[in-house]
N, C-alpha and C positions, 0 to 999 in steps of 0.2 A: 213957095216961101223959101228963101235962101237966108243962110246965116252969114252975116257980113263980117263978124270979127271972131278972133280966136277965143276971146273970153266968153262969148256966148256959147261956143262949142264946148268949152271946158265946163261951164256951169250946167249945160244940158246933159253931159255924159258922165261927169264926175259924181260918184256916189257920196252920200252924206256920211259924215264920220259917226261911228258908233261909239258911244261912251264906254269906258272901261267897266262901269257898273252893269250896263246892259250885256256886255260880253261875258262877264262873270256870271250873271244870272242865266244866260243861255247855256253856258257850259255846265253850270250847276244843275239845271233842269235836265240836260242831256245825260249827265252822269247818274243822276238819281233814277231816271227812267231805265237806264241800263242795269243799275243795281237792282231795282225792283223786278225787272223782267227776269234776271238771273235767279233771284230768290224764288220767284213764282215757279220757274222751271225746276229748280232744286226741290221744292216742296212737292211738285207733281211727280217727279222721279222717285222721291222718297216714298210717297204714298203707293206708287205702283210696285216698288220693290217690297214694301211691307205687305201688300196684299198678296203678292206672289209667294212670299215666305210663309204667310199664314195658311195659304192654300196648300202648300207642300207639307207643312206640319200637320194639317188636318187629314190629308190623304195618306200620309206615311203611317205604316203600322206602328203600334207602340213598341218601342225598343225594349228588348228583354233586359232585365236587370242582371248584373253580374252575379254569379254564384259566389257566395261568401263561404270561405273555408271555416269549418268549426274549430280545427286545431291549427295553431300557427305553424308556419314553416320554420324548421330548425335550421339555423345557419351555423356553419362551422367557422370557427375563428382560425384565421391563418396564423400559424406559428412561425416565429422567426427562426433562423438557422441555429441560433444559440440554444433554443429550447429543444431541439431535436435530439 
């Protein structure tokens, strides 16, 4: 089978034109799939970090509370040169 004219070759090899609406829909679908994949990855990472933090908090000994002084610390007031 041989193709006799150029127009037949062009029609056989030329792709059909995609409508702008179809292009926009394909781009939208691709963008949303990327957004959803990133959100799922972020949630997975957050859960892993939360679990690690809770594990560390559970294993760590209770921190000792600071000792509270019964009497306040007396602070001296700096005098100016004229008061000396």
